[in-house]
N, C-alpha and C positions, 0 to 999 in steps of 0.2 A: 574271635577265632584266630589262632596263629597260622603261620604259613604251612607248617607240617600238618596240622589238623585239616586245613583246607585241601591240601594235596591228597591226604588219605580219604577225605570225604569224596572228592572228585573221582579218585581211583575206584572207590567202592561203587559209586553211581555208574561209572562207565562199565564196570563189571566185565572186564575182558575174559576172565576165566569162565564165567557163566555164558559168555557169547561164543566161546570156541566151537561148540557143536553146530551152532547156527552158521557161523562163518564157514566152517568146513563144508557144510551142506550146500550153501549158496555158491561157494567157490568151486565145488566139485563139478558144476556145470560150465565152468570157464576152462578154456584151453589151458592145459598144464603149463605151457610156456609163458602164458600171460598172467597166471595167478598172482605171483609176487608183485608184478607191476600194478595190477588192479588193486591189490591190498594197499600198497604204498600210496597210490592215487587217492583211495577212499580215506585213508588215515590223514592225508594232507588236507583234503576237503573238509573233513570233520574238524581238524585243528583250525582252519580258516573260519569256519562257522562259530567255533567256541571263542576265538579271539574277537570276532565281530560282536558277539553278545557281551563279552567281558568289557570291551571298550565303549560300546554303544548302549549298554544296559541302562545306566541312569537316564539317558535321553529317551529310551523306550518307555521307562516308567513315567517320566514327566509328560510325554506325549499321550500316554494312556491315563494319566492322572491317578496313578496307583501309589499308595503309601508303602514305606518300608515294612510296616507291620503286615499289610495285606500280602506283600511278597513273601515275607517270612512264614506266615501262616499257610499261604497257598503252597509254597515250596515244601514246607514240612508235611503237608497232606499228600502231595505228589510223591515225595520220598517214601512216605509210609506205605502208600499203595504199591510202589515199585518194590519195596522191601518185602511186603507181604507176598507179592507175586514171586519173589525170589525164593521165599521159604515154602510157599505152597503153589508151585507152577501149575498152569492149566495144561490139560491133556493135548490140546491142539498145537501148543508151542507158540512162540512169539510171532512167527511170520505166517502161520496158517498153512494152507496147502498150495502155495504159489509154486508152480513147477515150470516157470519160464526158463527157457534156455538162453535168454539174452544175458550179456555181460552187465552186471549191476553198475549203475552210475548214480551216485549220491544215495538213492533209496535202494535197499534198506541198510547197506553197510555203514556209510558215513553218517546217515541220519535215518532212522532213529537209534541204531544199535550203538554207535560210538557217541555222537553228539545228539543225545535224545532230549526230550523236553525237560526232564528233571536236571540234567547237566546244565542246560542253557539257563533254566530258572535259577539254579544255584549260582552260576556265574553272574547273572544280573543282580542277585541278592548280595553277593560279595562286593561287587562294584558299587552298589548303592550304600551298603552299610559301612564300607571302608574306602571312601573315594580317594583318600590320600595314600592308600596302600596298593596302588595298581601294580607296582613292581613285585610286591609280595604275592599278589594273586596271579601275576604272570609266571612267577617261579613255581607256584603251586600247580597251576594248569600245565606248565611245561613238564614238570616231574610226573604228574598223573598221566599225561598223554604219552610221554616217552616210555614209561613202564608198561602202559597198556599196549603201545605199539610193539614193543619187544615181545610181549606175551602173545599177541596176535600173529606176529611174524613167525613165531615158533609154535603156532597152534597145533600143528600135526604132532610135534614132539611131546607137547603137554598132554595131548589126547592119548598118545601111545603110553606115556608113563602113568597118568592118573586114571585113565579110562573114564567111561561115562559116569559111573557111580562116584568116583573120586571128585570129578568136576561138580557133580550135583551137591555133594557134601560141602565142598568149599563155597559154592554159591549160596547155600543155605546159611552157612556161618557168616558170610558177608551180609546176607539179608538181616541177620540178627543185629549185627553191628550198625547197619544202616537204619534199623528201626530206632535204636537209641539216639542216633544223630537226628532223625526226623522229629522225635519227641522233644529233643532239646531246641530245635528250630521253632516248634510250635510254642513251647514255653517262653522262649525269648520274644516271639511275636506277641503273645498274649500279655506278657509282662510289660513290654513297651507300650502296648495299646492302652492298658489299664493304668 
């Protein structure tokens, strides 16, 4: 996988456009004067988590005695589930009916909405399959995170322009692309295994 493909994959998995309604809903319970600060804090926490998994990924795999093939097949399955949920969302939504008025810290914005399990698994897989390409993966992660951060910082403007239906349509399109990526990850894992 080249750097651009890795960046696109990470961006699609982070899915900032699909997360806009969830972010707006959660941040609506935060004091308006603190919303931007909270969002920046959560974006930086998510970036720190993703960097940790990018650089510590191979060590985690060795500690758990997992092979690259297992990671590729597992990552492909998780991506496929995420993609299917993007195309066919559940009625209850991602976060359920949590009506807490507390300011979010790490959960649910930084993790799992930005740095979710599929993003972290993908980063571990990239680090394991291309250990000599850490700079490439760092560039890909930085580009995906930066674009996602810009979109989330402008979430109200995106929502005003695209509306709920437009965001859903884009999310489903991203889900279709992500399904193709997940199938390729599965094929690569099975090919390497056999």
